[in-house]
PDB file of N, CA, C and O in Angstrom:
ATOM      1  N   MET A   1       9.622 -15.300  -1.240  1.00  0.00           N
ATOM      2  CA  MET A   1       9.948 -13.935  -1.632  1.00  0.00           C
ATOM      3  C   MET A   1      10.548 -13.178  -0.457  1.00  0.00           C
ATOM      4  O   MET A   1      10.144 -13.361   0.691  1.00  0.00           O
ATOM      5  N   ASN A   2      11.505 -12.337  -0.761  1.00  0.00           N
ATOM      6  CA  ASN A   2      12.066 -11.540   0.326  1.00  0.00           C
ATOM      7  C   ASN A   2      11.290 -10.230   0.492  1.00  0.00           C
ATOM      8  O   ASN A   2      10.544  -9.819  -0.397  1.00  0.00           O
ATOM      9  N   VAL A   3      11.476  -9.603   1.612  1.00  0.00           N
ATOM     10  CA  VAL A   3      10.708  -8.410   1.971  1.00  0.00           C
ATOM     11  C   VAL A   3      10.966  -7.260   1.004  1.00  0.00           C
ATOM     12  O   VAL A   3      10.033  -6.563   0.608  1.00  0.00           O
ATOM     13  N   GLU A   4      12.220  -7.058   0.623  1.00  0.00           N
ATOM     14  CA  GLU A   4      12.551  -5.953  -0.288  1.00  0.00           C
ATOM     15  C   GLU A   4      11.821  -6.112  -1.617  1.00  0.00           C
ATOM     16  O   GLU A   4      11.315  -5.139  -2.177  1.00  0.00           O
ATOM     17  N   HIS A   5      11.770  -7.338  -2.112  1.00  0.00           N
ATOM     18  CA  HIS A   5      11.088  -7.596  -3.377  1.00  0.00           C
ATOM     19  C   HIS A   5       9.589  -7.342  -3.231  1.00  0.00           C
ATOM     20  O   HIS A   5       8.975  -6.734  -4.108  1.00  0.00           O
ATOM     21  N   GLU A   6       9.002  -7.803  -2.136  1.00  0.00           N
ATOM     22  CA  GLU A   6       7.573  -7.576  -1.890  1.00  0.00           C
ATOM     23  C   GLU A   6       7.262  -6.082  -1.810  1.00  0.00           C
ATOM     24  O   GLU A   6       6.246  -5.631  -2.337  1.00  0.00           O
ATOM     25  N   ILE A   7       8.131  -5.319  -1.155  1.00  0.00           N
ATOM     26  CA  ILE A   7       7.917  -3.872  -1.042  1.00  0.00           C
ATOM     27  C   ILE A   7       7.996  -3.214  -2.412  1.00  0.00           C
ATOM     28  O   ILE A   7       7.206  -2.319  -2.710  1.00  0.00           O
ATOM     29  N   SER A   8       8.937  -3.642  -3.252  1.00  0.00           N
ATOM     30  CA  SER A   8       9.034  -3.054  -4.601  1.00  0.00           C
ATOM     31  C   SER A   8       7.779  -3.373  -5.414  1.00  0.00           C
ATOM     32  O   SER A   8       7.314  -2.531  -6.182  1.00  0.00           O
ATOM     33  N   LEU A   9       7.227  -4.573  -5.256  1.00  0.00           N
ATOM     34  CA  LEU A   9       5.968  -4.922  -5.923  1.00  0.00           C
ATOM     35  C   LEU A   9       4.823  -4.063  -5.396  1.00  0.00           C
ATOM     36  O   LEU A   9       3.966  -3.621  -6.161  1.00  0.00           O
ATOM     37  N   LEU A  10       4.815  -3.832  -4.089  1.00  0.00           N
ATOM     38  CA  LEU A  10       3.788  -2.999  -3.481  1.00  0.00           C
ATOM     39  C   LEU A  10       3.836  -1.576  -4.046  1.00  0.00           C
ATOM     40  O   LEU A  10       2.794  -0.997  -4.350  1.00  0.00           O
ATOM     41  N   VAL A  11       5.021  -1.021  -4.185  1.00  0.00           N
ATOM     42  CA  VAL A  11       5.182   0.332  -4.739  1.00  0.00           C
ATOM     43  C   VAL A  11       4.619   0.375  -6.156  1.00  0.00           C
ATOM     44  O   VAL A  11       3.925   1.327  -6.512  1.00  0.00           O
ATOM     45  N   GLU A  12       4.906  -0.636  -6.966  1.00  0.00           N
ATOM     46  CA  GLU A  12       4.373  -0.703  -8.329  1.00  0.00           C
ATOM     47  C   GLU A  12       2.850  -0.720  -8.321  1.00  0.00           C
ATOM     48  O   GLU A  12       2.214  -0.036  -9.123  1.00  0.00           O
ATOM     49  N   GLU A  13       2.269  -1.496  -7.423  1.00  0.00           N
ATOM     50  CA  GLU A  13       0.809  -1.615  -7.359  1.00  0.00           C
ATOM     51  C   GLU A  13       0.167  -0.320  -6.863  1.00  0.00           C
ATOM     52  O   GLU A  13      -0.909   0.051  -7.333  1.00  0.00           O
ATOM     53  N   ILE A  14       0.801   0.361  -5.935  1.00  0.00           N
ATOM     54  CA  ILE A  14       0.276   1.655  -5.466  1.00  0.00           C
ATOM     55  C   ILE A  14       0.297   2.653  -6.616  1.00  0.00           C
ATOM     56  O   ILE A  14      -0.650   3.422  -6.785  1.00  0.00           O
ATOM     57  N   ARG A  15       1.359   2.648  -7.402  1.00  0.00           N
ATOM     58  CA  ARG A  15       1.431   3.544  -8.574  1.00  0.00           C
ATOM     59  C   ARG A  15       0.349   3.194  -9.597  1.00  0.00           C
ATOM     60  O   ARG A  15      -0.255   4.083 -10.198  1.00  0.00           O
ATOM     61  N   ARG A  16       0.108   1.892  -9.791  1.00  0.00           N
ATOM     62  CA  ARG A  16      -0.876   1.453 -10.788  1.00  0.00           C
ATOM     63  C   ARG A  16      -2.293   1.829 -10.369  1.00  0.00           C
ATOM     64  O   ARG A  16      -3.083   2.283 -11.197  1.00  0.00           O
ATOM     65  N   LEU A  17      -2.620   1.644  -9.100  1.00  0.00           N
ATOM     66  CA  LEU A  17      -3.983   1.840  -8.615  1.00  0.00           C
ATOM     67  C   LEU A  17      -4.245   3.227  -8.040  1.00  0.00           C
ATOM     68  O   LEU A  17      -5.397   3.645  -7.917  1.00  0.00           O
ATOM     69  N   GLY A  18      -3.189   3.931  -7.693  1.00  0.00           N
ATOM     70  CA  GLY A  18      -3.349   5.202  -6.990  1.00  0.00           C
ATOM     71  C   GLY A  18      -3.547   6.395  -7.902  1.00  0.00           C
ATOM     72  O   GLY A  18      -3.523   6.287  -9.128  1.00  0.00           O
ATOM     73  N   THR A  19      -3.742   7.529  -7.266  1.00  0.00           N
ATOM     74  CA  THR A  19      -3.880   8.803  -7.969  1.00  0.00           C
ATOM     75  C   THR A  19      -2.933   9.810  -7.335  1.00  0.00           C
ATOM     76  O   THR A  19      -2.582   9.699  -6.160  1.00  0.00           O
ATOM     77  N   ARG A  20      -2.527  10.793  -8.128  1.00  0.00           N
ATOM     78  CA  ARG A  20      -1.650  11.856  -7.621  1.00  0.00           C
ATOM     79  C   ARG A  20      -2.495  12.952  -6.993  1.00  0.00           C
ATOM     80  O   ARG A  20      -3.517  13.366  -7.540  1.00  0.00           O
ATOM     81  N   ASN A  21      -2.044  13.412  -5.831  1.00  0.00           N
ATOM     82  CA  ASN A  21      -2.752  14.529  -5.187  1.00  0.00           C
ATOM     83  C   ASN A  21      -2.112  15.850  -5.627  1.00  0.00           C
ATOM     84  O   ASN A  21      -1.214  15.861  -6.469  1.00  0.00           O
ATOM     85  N   ALA A  22      -2.576  16.952  -5.056  1.00  0.00           N
ATOM     86  CA  ALA A  22      -2.078  18.283  -5.434  1.00  0.00           C
ATOM     87  C   ALA A  22      -0.583  18.435  -5.172  1.00  0.00           C
ATOM     88  O   ALA A  22       0.090  19.200  -5.862  1.00  0.00           O
ATOM     89  N   ASP A  23      -0.054  17.708  -4.176  1.00  0.00           N
ATOM     90  CA  ASP A  23       1.366  17.788  -3.850  1.00  0.00           C
ATOM     91  C   ASP A  23       2.212  16.885  -4.739  1.00  0.00           C
ATOM     92  O   ASP A  23       3.437  16.876  -4.624  1.00  0.00           O
ATOM     93  N   GLY A  24       1.572  16.128  -5.621  1.00  0.00           N
ATOM     94  CA  GLY A  24       2.300  15.228  -6.503  1.00  0.00           C
ATOM     95  C   GLY A  24       2.566  13.858  -5.921  1.00  0.00           C
ATOM     96  O   GLY A  24       3.233  13.032  -6.544  1.00  0.00           O
ATOM     97  N   GLN A  25       2.040  13.605  -4.708  1.00  0.00           N
ATOM     98  CA  GLN A  25       2.228  12.293  -4.078  1.00  0.00           C
ATOM     99  C   GLN A  25       1.145  11.334  -4.550  1.00  0.00           C
ATOM    100  O   GLN A  25      -0.004  11.724  -4.755  1.00  0.00           O
ATOM    101  N   VAL A  26       1.530  10.079  -4.716  1.00  0.00           N
ATOM    102  CA  VAL A  26       0.580   9.048  -5.132  1.00  0.00           C
ATOM    103  C   VAL A  26      -0.029   8.424  -3.882  1.00  0.00           C
ATOM    104  O   VAL A  26       0.677   8.081  -2.934  1.00  0.00           O
ATOM    105  N   SER A  27      -1.353   8.282  -3.898  1.00  0.00           N
ATOM    106  CA  SER A  27      -2.021   7.616  -2.780  1.00  0.00           C
ATOM    107  C   SER A  27      -3.111   6.699  -3.310  1.00  0.00           C
ATOM    108  O   SER A  27      -3.638   6.893  -4.406  1.00  0.00           O
ATOM    109  N   VAL A  28      -3.431   5.702  -2.507  1.00  0.00           N
ATOM    110  CA  VAL A  28      -4.482   4.746  -2.841  1.00  0.00           C
ATOM    111  C   VAL A  28      -5.212   4.377  -1.551  1.00  0.00           C
ATOM    112  O   VAL A  28      -4.604   4.320  -0.482  1.00  0.00           O
ATOM    113  N   LYS A  29      -6.493   4.131  -1.653  1.00  0.00           N
ATOM    114  CA  LYS A  29      -7.265   3.689  -0.491  1.00  0.00           C
ATOM    115  C   LYS A  29      -6.920   2.237  -0.193  1.00  0.00           C
ATOM    116  O   LYS A  29      -6.696   1.450  -1.112  1.00  0.00           O
ATOM    117  N   PHE A  30      -6.875   1.878   1.088  1.00  0.00           N
ATOM    118  CA  PHE A  30      -6.574   0.505   1.483  1.00  0.00           C
ATOM    119  C   PHE A  30      -7.578  -0.472   0.876  1.00  0.00           C
ATOM    120  O   PHE A  30      -7.199  -1.555   0.431  1.00  0.00           O
ATOM    121  N   GLY A  31      -8.841  -0.098   0.857  1.00  0.00           N
ATOM    122  CA  GLY A  31      -9.876  -0.967   0.302  1.00  0.00           C
ATOM    123  C   GLY A  31      -9.652  -1.287  -1.168  1.00  0.00           C
ATOM    124  O   GLY A  31      -9.893  -2.411  -1.607  1.00  0.00           O
ATOM    125  N   VAL A  32      -9.188  -0.295  -1.932  1.00  0.00           N
ATOM    126  CA  VAL A  32      -8.900  -0.500  -3.357  1.00  0.00           C
ATOM    127  C   VAL A  32      -7.757  -1.490  -3.512  1.00  0.00           C
ATOM    128  O   VAL A  32      -7.832  -2.414  -4.322  1.00  0.00           O
ATOM    129  N   LEU A  33      -6.710  -1.297  -2.743  1.00  0.00           N
ATOM    130  CA  LEU A  33      -5.544  -2.180  -2.788  1.00  0.00           C
ATOM    131  C   LEU A  33      -5.928  -3.598  -2.363  1.00  0.00           C
ATOM    132  O   LEU A  33      -5.532  -4.574  -3.001  1.00  0.00           O
ATOM    133  N   PHE A  34      -6.694  -3.700  -1.290  1.00  0.00           N
ATOM    134  CA  PHE A  34      -7.072  -5.000  -0.739  1.00  0.00           C
ATOM    135  C   PHE A  34      -7.988  -5.769  -1.693  1.00  0.00           C
ATOM    136  O   PHE A  34      -7.872  -6.988  -1.813  1.00  0.00           O
ATOM    137  N   ALA A  35      -8.892  -5.068  -2.368  1.00  0.00           N
ATOM    138  CA  ALA A  35      -9.888  -5.716  -3.231  1.00  0.00           C
ATOM    139  C   ALA A  35      -9.357  -6.040  -4.626  1.00  0.00           C
ATOM    140  O   ALA A  35      -9.980  -6.808  -5.359  1.00  0.00           O
ATOM    141  N   ASP A  36      -8.215  -5.464  -5.001  1.00  0.00           N
ATOM    142  CA  ASP A  36      -7.672  -5.684  -6.336  1.00  0.00           C
ATOM    143  C   ASP A  36      -7.247  -7.140  -6.519  1.00  0.00           C
ATOM    144  O   ASP A  36      -6.538  -7.697  -5.682  1.00  0.00           O
ATOM    145  N   GLU A  37      -7.685  -7.745  -7.614  1.00  0.00           N
ATOM    146  CA  GLU A  37      -7.410  -9.164  -7.846  1.00  0.00           C
ATOM    147  C   GLU A  37      -5.916  -9.444  -8.026  1.00  0.00           C
ATOM    148  O   GLU A  37      -5.401 -10.442  -7.523  1.00  0.00           O
ATOM    149  N   LYS A  38      -5.227  -8.555  -8.746  1.00  0.00           N
ATOM    150  CA  LYS A  38      -3.787  -8.752  -8.954  1.00  0.00           C
ATOM    151  C   LYS A  38      -3.040  -8.695  -7.615  1.00  0.00           C
ATOM    152  O   LYS A  38      -2.154  -9.512  -7.363  1.00  0.00           O
ATOM    153  N   CYS A  39      -3.390  -7.745  -6.771  1.00  0.00           N
ATOM    154  CA  CYS A  39      -2.757  -7.632  -5.452  1.00  0.00           C
ATOM    155  C   CYS A  39      -3.047  -8.863  -4.598  1.00  0.00           C
ATOM    156  O   CYS A  39      -2.171  -9.351  -3.883  1.00  0.00           O
ATOM    157  N   ALA A  40      -4.271  -9.358  -4.677  1.00  0.00           N
ATOM    158  CA  ALA A  40      -4.639 -10.542  -3.902  1.00  0.00           C
ATOM    159  C   ALA A  40      -3.782 -11.744  -4.295  1.00  0.00           C
ATOM    160  O   ALA A  40      -3.428 -12.567  -3.451  1.00  0.00           O
ATOM    161  N   ASN A  41      -3.452 -11.835  -5.582  1.00  0.00           N
ATOM    162  CA  ASN A  41      -2.615 -12.936  -6.059  1.00  0.00           C
ATOM    163  C   ASN A  41      -1.133 -12.710  -5.770  1.00  0.00           C
ATOM    164  O   ASN A  41      -0.384 -13.668  -5.578  1.00  0.00           O
ATOM    165  N   LEU A  42      -0.710 -11.452  -5.738  1.00  0.00           N
ATOM    166  CA  LEU A  42       0.706 -11.119  -5.526  1.00  0.00           C
ATOM    167  C   LEU A  42       1.138 -11.257  -4.069  1.00  0.00           C
ATOM    168  O   LEU A  42       2.201 -11.801  -3.770  1.00  0.00           O
ATOM    169  N   PHE A  43       0.301 -10.756  -3.177  1.00  0.00           N
ATOM    170  CA  PHE A  43       0.706 -10.635  -1.786  1.00  0.00           C
ATOM    171  C   PHE A  43       0.003 -11.649  -0.905  1.00  0.00           C
ATOM    172  O   PHE A  43      -1.223 -11.657  -0.787  1.00  0.00           O
ATOM    173  N   GLU A  44       0.808 -12.505  -0.289  1.00  0.00           N
ATOM    174  CA  GLU A  44       0.260 -13.475   0.646  1.00  0.00           C
ATOM    175  C   GLU A  44      -0.180 -12.776   1.934  1.00  0.00           C
ATOM    176  O   GLU A  44      -1.189 -13.142   2.537  1.00  0.00           O
ATOM    177  N   ALA A  45       0.581 -11.778   2.341  1.00  0.00           N
ATOM    178  CA  ALA A  45       0.282 -11.027   3.565  1.00  0.00           C
ATOM    179  C   ALA A  45       0.405  -9.531   3.276  1.00  0.00           C
ATOM    180  O   ALA A  45       1.407  -8.901   3.616  1.00  0.00           O
ATOM    181  N   LEU A  46      -0.627  -8.975   2.645  1.00  0.00           N
ATOM    182  CA  LEU A  46      -0.611  -7.562   2.248  1.00  0.00           C
ATOM    183  C   LEU A  46      -0.371  -6.647   3.443  1.00  0.00           C
ATOM    184  O   LEU A  46       0.435  -5.720   3.362  1.00  0.00           O
ATOM    185  N   VAL A  47      -1.058  -6.899   4.539  1.00  0.00           N
ATOM    186  CA  VAL A  47      -0.929  -6.035   5.725  1.00  0.00           C
ATOM    187  C   VAL A  47       0.501  -6.081   6.264  1.00  0.00           C
ATOM    188  O   VAL A  47       1.034  -5.054   6.685  1.00  0.00           O
ATOM    189  N   GLY A  48       1.122  -7.253   6.257  1.00  0.00           N
ATOM    190  CA  GLY A  48       2.515  -7.372   6.700  1.00  0.00           C
ATOM    191  C   GLY A  48       3.466  -6.609   5.798  1.00  0.00           C
ATOM    192  O   GLY A  48       4.409  -5.979   6.276  1.00  0.00           O
ATOM    193  N   THR A  49       3.222  -6.663   4.489  1.00  0.00           N
ATOM    194  CA  THR A  49       4.050  -5.925   3.532  1.00  0.00           C
ATOM    195  C   THR A  49       3.873  -4.427   3.729  1.00  0.00           C
ATOM    196  O   THR A  49       4.842  -3.671   3.653  1.00  0.00           O
ATOM    197  N   LEU A  50       2.647  -3.993   3.981  1.00  0.00           N
ATOM    198  CA  LEU A  50       2.387  -2.572   4.246  1.00  0.00           C
ATOM    199  C   LEU A  50       3.124  -2.108   5.499  1.00  0.00           C
ATOM    200  O   LEU A  50       3.718  -1.030   5.506  1.00  0.00           O
ATOM    201  N   LYS A  51       3.088  -2.913   6.553  1.00  0.00           N
ATOM    202  CA  LYS A  51       3.790  -2.549   7.796  1.00  0.00           C
ATOM    203  C   LYS A  51       5.298  -2.456   7.573  1.00  0.00           C
ATOM    204  O   LYS A  51       5.949  -1.548   8.089  1.00  0.00           O
ATOM    205  N   ALA A  52       5.852  -3.392   6.806  1.00  0.00           N
ATOM    206  CA  ALA A  52       7.296  -3.379   6.523  1.00  0.00           C
ATOM    207  C   ALA A  52       7.667  -2.139   5.714  1.00  0.00           C
ATOM    208  O   ALA A  52       8.695  -1.515   5.977  1.00  0.00           O
ATOM    209  N   ALA A  53       6.846  -1.780   4.741  1.00  0.00           N
ATOM    210  CA  ALA A  53       7.115  -0.593   3.919  1.00  0.00           C
ATOM    211  C   ALA A  53       6.979   0.678   4.755  1.00  0.00           C
ATOM    212  O   ALA A  53       7.720   1.638   4.548  1.00  0.00           O
ATOM    213  N   LYS A  54       6.046   0.688   5.688  1.00  0.00           N
ATOM    214  CA  LYS A  54       5.878   1.861   6.555  1.00  0.00           C
ATOM    215  C   LYS A  54       7.086   2.013   7.484  1.00  0.00           C
ATOM    216  O   LYS A  54       7.560   3.126   7.711  1.00  0.00           O
ATOM    217  N   ARG A  55       7.582   0.899   8.017  1.00  0.00           N
ATOM    218  CA  ARG A  55       8.765   0.941   8.885  1.00  0.00           C
ATOM    219  C   ARG A  55       9.985   1.488   8.141  1.00  0.00           C
ATOM    220  O   ARG A  55      10.839   2.149   8.732  1.00  0.00           O
ATOM    221  N   ARG A  56      10.055   1.205   6.843  1.00  0.00           N
ATOM    222  CA  ARG A  56      11.181   1.679   6.020  1.00  0.00           C
ATOM    223  C   ARG A  56      10.937   3.076   5.454  1.00  0.00           C
ATOM    224  O   ARG A  56      11.753   3.593   4.691  1.00  0.00           O
ATOM    225  N   LYS A  57       9.802   3.689   5.834  1.00  0.00           N
ATOM    226  CA  LYS A  57       9.435   5.044   5.419  1.00  0.00           C
ATOM    227  C   LYS A  57       9.293   5.173   3.900  1.00  0.00           C
ATOM    228  O   LYS A  57       9.659   6.191   3.313  1.00  0.00           O
ATOM    229  N   ILE A  58       8.756   4.121   3.278  1.00  0.00           N
ATOM    230  CA  ILE A  58       8.473   4.136   1.846  1.00  0.00           C
ATOM    231  C   ILE A  58       7.026   4.570   1.622  1.00  0.00           C
ATOM    232  O   ILE A  58       6.709   5.227   0.630  1.00  0.00           O
ATOM    233  N   ILE A  59       6.156   4.193   2.558  1.00  0.00           N
ATOM    234  CA  ILE A  59       4.759   4.615   2.530  1.00  0.00           C
ATOM    235  C   ILE A  59       4.381   5.122   3.916  1.00  0.00           C
ATOM    236  O   ILE A  59       5.120   4.946   4.885  1.00  0.00           O
ATOM    237  N   THR A  60       3.210   5.758   3.987  1.00  0.00           N
ATOM    238  CA  THR A  60       2.669   6.149   5.279  1.00  0.00           C
ATOM    239  C   THR A  60       1.155   6.006   5.241  1.00  0.00           C
ATOM    240  O   THR A  60       0.537   6.108   4.181  1.00  0.00           O
ATOM    241  N   TYR A  61       0.575   5.774   6.388  1.00  0.00           N
ATOM    242  CA  TYR A  61      -0.870   5.721   6.556  1.00  0.00           C
ATOM    243  C   TYR A  61      -1.188   5.906   8.031  1.00  0.00           C
ATOM    244  O   TYR A  61      -0.331   5.716   8.894  1.00  0.00           O
ATOM    245  N   GLN A  62      -2.436   6.282   8.307  1.00  0.00           N
ATOM    246  CA  GLN A  62      -2.875   6.500   9.692  1.00  0.00           C
ATOM    247  C   GLN A  62      -3.034   5.162  10.407  1.00  0.00           C
ATOM    248  O   GLN A  62      -3.572   4.210   9.843  1.00  0.00           O
ATOM    249  N   GLY A  63      -2.574   5.099  11.622  1.00  0.00           N
ATOM    250  CA  GLY A  63      -2.751   3.909  12.441  1.00  0.00           C
ATOM    251  C   GLY A  63      -1.621   2.913  12.291  1.00  0.00           C
ATOM    252  O   GLY A  63      -0.668   3.131  11.543  1.00  0.00           O
ATOM    253  N   GLU A  64      -1.747   1.818  13.016  1.00  0.00           N
ATOM    254  CA  GLU A  64      -0.722   0.773  13.011  1.00  0.00           C
ATOM    255  C   GLU A  64      -1.121  -0.409  12.135  1.00  0.00           C
ATOM    256  O   GLU A  64      -0.324  -0.907  11.339  1.00  0.00           O
ATOM    257  N   LEU A  65      -2.366  -0.849  12.296  1.00  0.00           N
ATOM    258  CA  LEU A  65      -2.837  -2.056  11.631  1.00  0.00           C
ATOM    259  C   LEU A  65      -4.068  -1.727  10.799  1.00  0.00           C
ATOM    260  O   LEU A  65      -5.008  -1.102  11.291  1.00  0.00           O
ATOM    261  N   LEU A  66      -4.060  -2.148   9.541  1.00  0.00           N
ATOM    262  CA  LEU A  66      -5.205  -1.911   8.663  1.00  0.00           C
ATOM    263  C   LEU A  66      -6.004  -3.200   8.525  1.00  0.00           C
ATOM    264  O   LEU A  66      -5.445  -4.267   8.273  1.00  0.00           O
ATOM    265  N   LEU A  67      -7.318  -3.088   8.693  1.00  0.00           N
ATOM    266  CA  LEU A  67      -8.207  -4.238   8.597  1.00  0.00           C
ATOM    267  C   LEU A  67      -9.229  -4.004   7.497  1.00  0.00           C
ATOM    268  O   LEU A  67      -9.750  -2.900   7.342  1.00  0.00           O
ATOM    269  N   GLN A  68      -9.508  -5.054   6.735  1.00  0.00           N
ATOM    270  CA  GLN A  68     -10.486  -4.949   5.660  1.00  0.00           C
ATOM    271  C   GLN A  68     -11.837  -4.547   6.229  1.00  0.00           C
ATOM    272  O   GLN A  68     -12.245  -5.019   7.291  1.00  0.00           O
ATOM    273  N   GLY A  69     -12.523  -3.672   5.511  1.00  0.00           N
ATOM    274  CA  GLY A  69     -13.830  -3.193   5.954  1.00  0.00           C
ATOM    275  C   GLY A  69     -13.711  -1.980   6.848  1.00  0.00           C
ATOM    276  O   GLY A  69     -14.194  -0.902   6.504  1.00  0.00           O
ATOM    277  N   VAL A  70     -13.077  -2.146   7.985  1.00  0.00           N
ATOM    278  CA  VAL A  70     -12.941  -1.059   8.963  1.00  0.00           C
ATOM    279  C   VAL A  70     -12.091   0.084   8.415  1.00  0.00           C
ATOM    280  O   VAL A  70     -12.412   1.253   8.628  1.00  0.00           O
ATOM    281  N   HIS A  71     -11.014  -0.244   7.716  1.00  0.00           N
ATOM    282  CA  HIS A  71     -10.058   0.763   7.258  1.00  0.00           C
ATOM    283  C   HIS A  71     -10.019   0.914   5.741  1.00  0.00           C
ATOM    284  O   HIS A  71      -9.007   1.357   5.198  1.00  0.00           O
ATOM    285  N   ASP A  72     -11.099   0.557   5.047  1.00  0.00           N
ATOM    286  CA  ASP A  72     -11.115   0.632   3.578  1.00  0.00           C
ATOM    287  C   ASP A  72     -10.862   2.036   3.039  1.00  0.00           C
ATOM    288  O   ASP A  72     -10.328   2.182   1.940  1.00  0.00           O
ATOM    289  N   ASN A  73     -11.236   3.079   3.798  1.00  0.00           N
ATOM    290  CA  ASN A  73     -11.072   4.452   3.311  1.00  0.00           C
ATOM    291  C   ASN A  73      -9.786   5.125   3.786  1.00  0.00           C
ATOM    292  O   ASN A  73      -9.619   6.331   3.601  1.00  0.00           O
ATOM    293  N   VAL A  74      -8.881   4.369   4.393  1.00  0.00           N
ATOM    294  CA  VAL A  74      -7.594   4.928   4.835  1.00  0.00           C
ATOM    295  C   VAL A  74      -6.689   5.095   3.625  1.00  0.00           C
ATOM    296  O   VAL A  74      -6.520   4.169   2.831  1.00  0.00           O
ATOM    297  N   ASP A  75      -6.109   6.284   3.490  1.00  0.00           N
ATOM    298  CA  ASP A  75      -5.178   6.562   2.394  1.00  0.00           C
ATOM    299  C   ASP A  75      -3.806   5.998   2.701  1.00  0.00           C
ATOM    300  O   ASP A  75      -3.279   6.179   3.799  1.00  0.00           O
ATOM    301  N   ILE A  76      -3.232   5.314   1.724  1.00  0.00           N
ATOM    302  CA  ILE A  76      -1.858   4.845   1.804  1.00  0.00           C
ATOM    303  C   ILE A  76      -1.072   5.739   0.860  1.00  0.00           C
ATOM    304  O   ILE A  76      -1.307   5.745  -0.348  1.00  0.00           O
ATOM    305  N   MET A  77      -0.140   6.490   1.422  1.00  0.00           N
ATOM    306  CA  MET A  77       0.598   7.504   0.666  1.00  0.00           C
ATOM    307  C   MET A  77       2.015   7.008   0.362  1.00  0.00           C
ATOM    308  O   MET A  77       2.737   6.561   1.253  1.00  0.00           O
ATOM    309  N   LEU A  78       2.389   7.098  -0.900  1.00  0.00           N
ATOM    310  CA  LEU A  78       3.731   6.730  -1.333  1.00  0.00           C
ATOM    311  C   LEU A  78       4.657   7.905  -1.047  1.00  0.00           C
ATOM    312  O   LEU A  78       4.446   8.999  -1.570  1.00  0.00           O
ATOM    313  N   LEU A  79       5.688   7.688  -0.218  1.00  0.00           N
ATOM    314  CA  LEU A  79       6.597   8.775   0.162  1.00  0.00           C
ATOM    315  C   LEU A  79       7.772   8.897  -0.805  1.00  0.00           C
ATOM    316  O   LEU A  79       8.316   9.986  -0.990  1.00  0.00           O
ATOM    317  N   GLN A  80       8.160   7.793  -1.416  1.00  0.00           N
ATOM    318  CA  GLN A  80       9.277   7.795  -2.358  1.00  0.00           C
ATOM    319  C   GLN A  80       8.737   7.504  -3.743  1.00  0.00           C
ATOM    320  O   GLN A  80       8.026   6.521  -3.946  1.00  0.00           O
ATOM    321  N   ASP A  81       9.077   8.363  -4.700  1.00  0.00           N
ATOM    322  CA  ASP A  81       8.553   8.174  -6.045  1.00  0.00           C
ATOM    323  C   ASP A  81       9.645   7.923  -7.046  1.00  0.00           C
ATOM    324  O   ASP A  81       9.366   7.743  -8.232  1.00  0.00           O
TER     325      ASP A  81
END
C-alpha cells in the first residue's frame, strides 16, 4: 500500500471512531484508534501512518511519537474534513 492510500484510510477511520467538538473538528483518542479491531487489521504500522499524516498537516496531535498505554488519552484531531 502506498502512503497516500493509507492516510485516506486513516481519515475514514478517524471519522468513523471520532466525535465532533464544539469547533466542528473530528477527534479521536489514540487508545480508541489503536484498540479498534478494524484499524488493527487495516494498518500494519499505525504510528507510522499517523506521523505521515501529521507531516502532511492532515491531522495533529501533541508530541512526536505515540505509544500504546502511555498516550492512550492523546487526542488526534482531523484538520481537513
